[in-house]
matplotlib code that plots the C-alpha trace (Angstrom):
import matplotlib.pyplot as plt

x = [15.7, 15.8, 18.9, 19.8, 23.2, 24.6, 26.5, 28.6, 29.7, 33.0, 33.6, 31.5, 30.5, 29.1, 25.7, 24.6, 25.3, 28.4, 27.9, 30.0, 29.7, 26.0, 24.6, 22.7, 20.5, 20.0, 17.2, 17.3, 14.0, 11.9, 9.5, 11.5, 9.3, 9.6, 6.5, 6.2, 5.0, 1.7, 1.1, 1.3, -2.4, -2.7, -3.2, -2.0, 1.5, 4.7, 4.8, 8.4, 9.3, 12.3, 15.1, 18.1, 21.2, 23.8, 24.5, 27.7, 29.8, 30.8, 32.3, 32.0, 28.8, 25.5, 23.3, 20.3, 18.6, 18.4, 17.0, 16.4, 15.4, 14.3, 13.3, 11.5, 9.7, 6.8, 5.4, 2.6, 0.6, -0.9, -2.7, -3.4, -7.0, -8.6, -6.6, -3.3, -3.3, -2.0, -4.8, -5.3, -4.3, -7.8, -9.1, -8.3, -11.9, -15.0, -17.3, -15.5, -16.6, -19.5, -21.3, -24.7, -24.1, -23.7, -26.7, -28.9, -27.5, -28.4, -32.0, -32.3, -30.7, -33.0, -30.3, -32.1, -35.7, -34.9, -31.9, -29.4, -28.3, -30.1, -32.8, -31.2, -27.9, -29.6, -31.2, -27.8, -25.4, -25.7, -22.5, -20.7, -17.3, -14.3, -10.7, -9.6, -6.1, -4.1, -0.8, 0.5, 3.6, 4.6, 7.5, 8.0, 10.1, 9.8, 10.9, 11.9, 12.8, 13.8, 14.8, 16.4, 15.3, 17.5, 19.1, 15.9, 13.3, 12.8, 10.1, 9.7, 7.6, 7.2, 5.6, 6.1, 5.0, 3.8, 3.0, 0.9, -0.3, -2.8, -4.8, -7.6, -8.1, -11.2, -10.4, -13.4, -13.4, -13.4, -14.5, -17.5, -18.6, -18.1, -21.2, -22.5, -20.2, -20.6, -18.6, -17.2, -20.7, -21.3, -17.9, -18.6, -22.1, -20.7, -18.1, -20.8, -22.9, -20.0, -19.4, -23.1, -23.1, -20.0, -21.5, -24.7, -22.6, -20.8, -17.4, -16.4, -12.6, -10.4, -7.1, -6.0, -3.0, -2.5, 0.0, -0.6, 1.2, 0.9, -0.6, 1.7, 2.9, 3.8, 5.2, 7.2, 9.8, 11.2, 14.2, 16.8, 20.1, 21.9, 25.4, 26.6, 23.3, 21.9, 25.0, 24.5, 27.0, 24.1, 20.3, 18.2, 14.5, 12.2, 8.5, 7.0, 3.5, 2.0, -0.9, -1.6, -2.7, -4.8, -2.9, -3.3, -6.0, -8.9, -9.6, -11.7, -14.9, -15.9, -12.8, -12.4, -8.7, -8.1, -6.3, -5.7, -2.3, -3.4, -6.2, -9.1, -9.1, -9.3, -7.2, -5.4, -3.1, -0.4, 2.1, 5.3, 7.9, 11.3, 13.9, 17.4, 20.4, 24.0, 24.5, 28.2, 30.5, 29.0, 25.8, 22.5, 19.0, 16.0, 12.3, 9.6, 6.0, 3.3, -0.5, -2.5, -6.2, -7.9, -11.0, -14.5, -15.5, -18.6, -17.8, -19.4, -18.7, -20.0, -22.1, -23.1, -26.9, -26.6, -23.5, -21.3, -17.8, -17.8, -15.6, -18.4, -21.2, -24.4, -25.4, -23.6, -24.1, -22.8, -21.3, -19.8, -16.7, -15.1, -11.6, -10.3, -7.0, -3.8, -0.8, 2.7, 5.6, 9.0, 12.2, 15.4, 19.1, 22.0, 25.7, 28.1, 31.4, 31.5, 34.1, 34.6, 31.3, 29.6, 26.8, 23.8, 20.3, 17.6, 14.2, 10.6, 7.5, 3.9, 1.0, -2.5, -5.6, -8.8, -12.2, -13.8, -17.5, -19.7, -23.0, -25.2, -26.1, -28.5, -31.7, -33.6, -32.8, -35.7, -33.0, -30.9, -27.1, -25.5, -22.6, -21.9, -19.5, -17.8, -17.1, -16.0, -13.6, -12.1, -9.8, -6.4, -2.8, 0.5, 3.9, 7.2, 10.9, 13.3, 16.9, 19.5, 22.9, 24.1, 27.3, 28.3, 30.5, 31.6, 33.0, 36.6, 36.6, 37.5, 35.1, 31.9, 29.3, 27.0, 28.6, 25.4, 24.6, 23.3, 21.1, 19.5, 16.6, 14.4, 11.0, 9.6, 6.0, 5.5, 2.5, 3.7, 1.4, -1.1, -1.2, -4.8, -6.7, -3.7, -1.8, 1.5, 3.6, 7.3, 9.4, 12.9, 14.2, 17.5, 17.8, 20.2, 20.4, 22.5, 22.4, 23.5]
y = [-11.8, -13.5, -15.1, -17.7, -17.8, -20.6, -19.5, -22.0, -20.9, -22.5, -20.4, -18.7, -15.1, -12.5, -12.3, -15.9, -19.1, -21.1, -23.6, -26.1, -26.6, -25.8, -24.6, -21.4, -20.8, -17.2, -17.0, -13.7, -15.1, -12.2, -11.9, -10.0, -10.8, -8.1, -6.7, -8.8, -12.2, -10.5, -10.1, -13.7, -14.1, -11.0, -11.4, -7.9, -7.6, -9.6, -12.3, -11.8, -14.9, -16.1, -16.2, -16.8, -15.3, -17.2, -19.7, -18.6, -20.3, -17.9, -18.5, -16.9, -15.1, -15.2, -12.6, -11.3, -9.3, -9.6, -7.1, -6.6, -3.6, -4.1, -1.2, -2.4, -1.2, -2.8, -2.3, -3.9, -3.2, -6.6, -9.4, -13.1, -14.3, -17.6, -19.5, -17.9, -15.7, -12.1, -9.5, -5.9, -5.2, -5.2, -8.0, -10.8, -11.1, -12.1, -10.9, -8.2, -4.5, -3.9, -0.5, -2.3, -4.5, -1.4, 0.4, -2.7, -3.0, 0.6, -0.1, -3.4, -2.0, 1.0, 3.6, 4.8, 4.4, 4.1, 3.2, 5.9, 4.4, 5.5, 3.1, 2.6, 1.7, -0.7, -2.5, -3.5, -3.4, -6.6, -6.0, -2.9, -4.3, -2.3, -3.5, -2.7, -1.5, 0.1, 0.4, 0.0, 1.6, 1.0, 1.5, 0.7, -0.6, -4.0, -4.5, -7.7, -8.4, -11.6, -12.4, -15.8, -17.6, -20.5, -22.7, -24.0, -21.3, -17.6, -14.9, -12.5, -9.8, -8.7, -5.6, -3.1, 0.4, 0.7, 3.6, 2.5, 4.4, 2.8, 3.9, 2.1, 3.0, 1.8, 1.2, 0.6, -2.6, -1.0, -4.1, -4.7, -1.1, -1.1, 0.3, 1.9, 4.9, 6.9, 10.0, 12.5, 13.3, 9.6, 9.4, 12.3, 11.0, 7.6, 9.3, 11.3, 8.2, 6.4, 9.3, 9.4, 5.7, 5.9, 8.9, 6.9, 4.0, 6.3, 5.6, 8.7, 8.2, 5.7, 6.7, 5.9, 6.7, 5.5, 4.9, 2.0, -0.3, -4.0, -6.6, -7.5, -11.0, -12.2, -15.7, -18.2, -20.3, -23.7, -25.1, -27.8, -28.3, -31.5, -31.6, -34.2, -36.0, -37.8, -37.0, -33.3, -31.0, -29.5, -29.8, -27.1, -27.9, -25.1, -24.5, -21.1, -20.7, -17.2, -14.8, -12.2, -8.9, -6.8, -3.5, -2.7, -0.3, -1.7, -1.1, 1.9, 0.3, 3.6, 3.7, 0.9, 1.5, 0.9, -2.3, -3.6, -3.7, -6.6, -9.0, -6.5, -6.2, -10.0, -11.7, -14.9, -17.7, -19.5, -22.3, -22.2, -25.0, -24.8, -27.4, -26.0, -28.2, -27.6, -30.1, -29.4, -26.5, -23.2, -24.9, -24.8, -26.2, -24.7, -25.4, -23.4, -24.6, -22.4, -22.6, -19.6, -19.1, -15.8, -15.6, -14.7, -11.0, -9.0, -5.7, -3.3, -4.5, -3.9, -6.7, -7.3, -7.3, -8.3, -9.1, -6.2, -6.8, -6.9, -3.8, -2.0, -3.7, -1.7, -3.0, -1.9, -3.5, -5.8, -9.1, -11.9, -13.2, -16.4, -16.5, -19.7, -21.4, -20.1, -22.4, -21.4, -23.6, -22.1, -24.1, -22.3, -22.9, -20.7, -20.6, -18.5, -19.3, -16.6, -14.9, -14.3, -13.2, -13.0, -15.4, -15.9, -17.2, -18.6, -19.6, -20.3, -19.4, -20.6, -19.2, -20.9, -19.3, -21.3, -19.7, -17.5, -17.7, -14.6, -14.3, -11.3, -9.9, -7.1, -7.0, -5.9, -8.3, -7.5, -6.9, -10.1, -10.0, -12.3, -13.7, -17.0, -15.5, -13.5, -16.6, -18.6, -15.8, -15.3, -18.3, -17.4, -18.5, -16.7, -17.9, -16.1, -16.7, -14.9, -14.3, -12.2, -11.7, -11.2, -10.0, -10.7, -7.8, -9.7, -12.6, -13.2, -10.4, -11.0, -8.3, -8.9, -7.2, -4.9, -6.1, -6.7, -9.0, -7.0, -8.7, -7.6, -9.6, -9.4, -11.1, -12.0, -13.3, -16.4, -18.6, -22.2, -24.4, -22.6, -18.9, -17.6, -14.4, -12.4, -9.3, -9.6, -7.7, -7.3, -6.6, -5.4, -5.2, -4.4, -6.0, -5.1, -7.6, -7.8, -8.5, -7.3]
z = [-12.5, -9.3, -8.2, -5.7, -3.9, -1.9, 1.2, 3.0, 6.4, 7.5, 10.6, 13.3, 12.6, 14.8, 13.2, 13.6, 15.5, 14.8, 12.0, 10.2, 6.5, 6.6, 3.3, 3.9, 0.9, 0.4, -2.1, -3.7, -4.5, -4.3, -7.0, -9.6, -12.5, -15.0, -13.7, -10.6, -9.4, -8.4, -12.2, -13.1, -13.6, -15.7, -19.5, -20.3, -18.8, -18.6, -15.8, -14.7, -12.7, -10.7, -13.2, -11.0, -12.7, -10.6, -7.9, -6.3, -3.6, -0.9, 2.5, 5.9, 4.9, 6.8, 5.2, 7.2, 4.5, 0.7, -1.7, -5.4, -7.5, -11.0, -13.3, -16.4, -19.6, -21.4, -24.9, -26.9, -30.1, -30.8, -29.1, -29.6, -30.3, -29.3, -32.0, -31.0, -34.1, -34.0, -34.0, -33.0, -29.4, -28.0, -30.2, -27.7, -26.6, -28.6, -29.9, -31.6, -31.8, -34.0, -34.2, -34.9, -31.9, -29.7, -31.1, -30.5, -26.9, -26.1, -27.0, -25.2, -22.0, -22.0, -22.4, -25.6, -26.7, -30.4, -32.5, -33.2, -36.6, -39.8, -40.9, -44.3, -42.7, -40.3, -43.2, -44.7, -41.6, -39.6, -37.5, -38.5, -37.5, -36.5, -35.8, -32.3, -32.7, -30.0, -28.1, -24.6, -23.1, -19.5, -17.1, -13.5, -10.6, -9.0, -5.4, -3.7, -0.1, 1.6, 5.1, 5.8, 9.0, 9.9, 7.2, 5.6, 5.4, 5.0, 4.5, 1.6, 0.0, -3.6, -5.1, -7.9, -9.0, -12.6, -15.0, -17.9, -21.0, -23.4, -26.4, -28.3, -31.9, -33.7, -37.4, -39.7, -41.7, -45.1, -47.0, -44.7, -45.1, -48.9, -50.6, -47.4, -47.0, -50.2, -49.5, -46.9, -45.6, -44.7, -43.2, -40.9, -40.0, -39.1, -36.9, -35.1, -34.7, -33.0, -30.7, -29.7, -29.0, -26.8, -24.9, -24.3, -23.0, -20.7, -22.3, -24.2, -23.9, -25.6, -24.1, -20.6, -18.4, -14.8, -12.1, -9.7, -7.4, -8.4, -6.2, -3.3, -2.5, 1.1, 1.4, 3.3, 1.5, 2.5, 0.8, 1.0, -0.8, -1.6, -2.8, -5.4, -5.7, -8.8, -10.8, -10.2, -8.4, -6.4, -6.2, -4.7, -3.9, -2.7, -1.9, -1.4, 0.1, 0.1, -0.2, -2.9, -1.3, -3.8, -3.5, -7.3, -8.5, -10.4, -14.0, -14.9, -16.3, -18.0, -20.1, -22.7, -23.0, -19.3, -18.2, -14.6, -13.0, -10.7, -9.9, -9.8, -6.0, -5.3, -2.6, -3.6, -2.5, -4.3, -4.1, -6.0, -6.3, -7.8, -8.8, -9.5, -10.4, -11.2, -14.0, -14.3, -13.7, -14.9, -16.3, -14.5, -15.2, -13.4, -13.4, -11.7, -11.2, -9.7, -9.0, -7.9, -7.0, -6.5, -4.2, -5.4, -5.0, -5.9, -7.7, -10.2, -13.7, -17.3, -18.7, -22.4, -23.0, -26.7, -28.8, -27.7, -26.1, -22.3, -22.1, -24.0, -22.0, -21.9, -18.4, -15.3, -12.0, -9.3, -10.5, -8.5, -10.2, -9.2, -10.9, -12.4, -11.4, -12.9, -13.6, -14.5, -15.8, -16.5, -17.4, -18.1, -18.6, -17.3, -18.3, -16.2, -17.8, -20.5, -18.3, -14.6, -13.2, -16.6, -17.7, -20.0, -19.5, -21.8, -20.5, -21.5, -19.5, -20.0, -18.1, -18.3, -16.7, -16.7, -17.2, -14.5, -13.6, -13.6, -11.7, -12.2, -8.7, -9.7, -7.8, -11.0, -13.8, -16.2, -18.8, -18.8, -19.1, -21.6, -19.6, -21.4, -23.9, -21.1, -19.1, -22.1, -23.1, -19.6, -20.0, -21.6, -22.0, -22.7, -23.6, -23.8, -24.3, -21.9, -22.8, -21.0, -19.5, -15.9, -14.2, -10.7, -9.5, -6.4, -8.5, -7.3, -4.8, -1.2, 0.1, -1.6, 0.7, -1.3, -4.5, -6.6, -9.4, -12.4, -15.0, -18.2, -19.6, -22.6, -22.7, -26.1, -26.5, -28.6, -29.7, -29.6, -27.4, -25.2, -26.2, -26.5, -25.7, -24.3, -25.2, -27.1, -24.6, -24.8, -21.7, -20.9, -17.4, -15.6, -12.1, -9.3, -6.5, -3.4, 0.4, 3.8]

ax = plt.figure().add_subplot(projection="3d")
ax.plot(x, y, z, "-o")
ax.set_aspect("equal")
plt.show()
């Protein structure tokens, strides 16, 4: 819910040098992205991007500090698989959970010397599939700061604080187990077997709750405004170059329900371009394009030894992960003329992340890790439609200092063109933005 305001100074003021009809772009362009810009390369949460609620002409104003606060809530109970089809919330990765896969992985990794599953079950169960259902609830506060420097550039920072609660529920595929489970005794024995396998893997819990900052973005923004160009009332071109600081906590690899709030401790860089045009009075078209790259890092991760999912990997050791590139495209339209200060916004955001590379860095690799499927499944895409309203409290007022713009936005996930292997997370945010 970022906004951009155009200030046109027509007389000298005490806080800056005299200027004459100089457009001073005040980009309330901090990252207000329903979670934050630092979450744009995260397949689990909502990538709230710049969605400028208004472009307002003001006079005699030279702001020196711009701020935004954005409380938000998140919820999810489904995910998209590799084909963009809706599945259980933790079924975005392949292969899926299979109790036979996990039992075999324990033996191959040396965690157990013999299978835990009954021999008669092993004779007829090739996979032992379970559906990985679950739910996610989150809330937090995003913070944006921007300091203009001159008339064509400025410096900003973006971060957020997030509380997440997740649960993973394993639901047995009844059809695949038909004829195997004969009664309550078998039901209980299967439950005990599953608990034993999870204990041997070192992952007894399937619920997770955590509070974490997001990753933080520091950037410099360069912009230029042209009035009455190419049949538009105003055109604003901007380019932001910045770094992603890994301030978010990493995922707990011993809890399969845990999800990260950032880029898993990896630094990154990004470039973000925006094109904003006033097509006619009260109607705006905006387009944002962003590319981001996280740097390689070696960290302790779980690795599959057989056909088990990576989050249930039986091997634990150092892995060097080189993340793929992330690209974002987000066009949107805004209309301010509902009434004085009141407007509406409709936008679309697509995020595409290319595959990561994983390299096993263990010194002892007698038991080989199967990382091919992990690398292939690390690429993902997400799409969402954003709709909302905003109200500028300073519209038509002579004294507008500290009069904020308030915007309410709903983010709805969709699967149209590029969605794959990502969570179907909804977001609602209320942004308050102003300046000094």
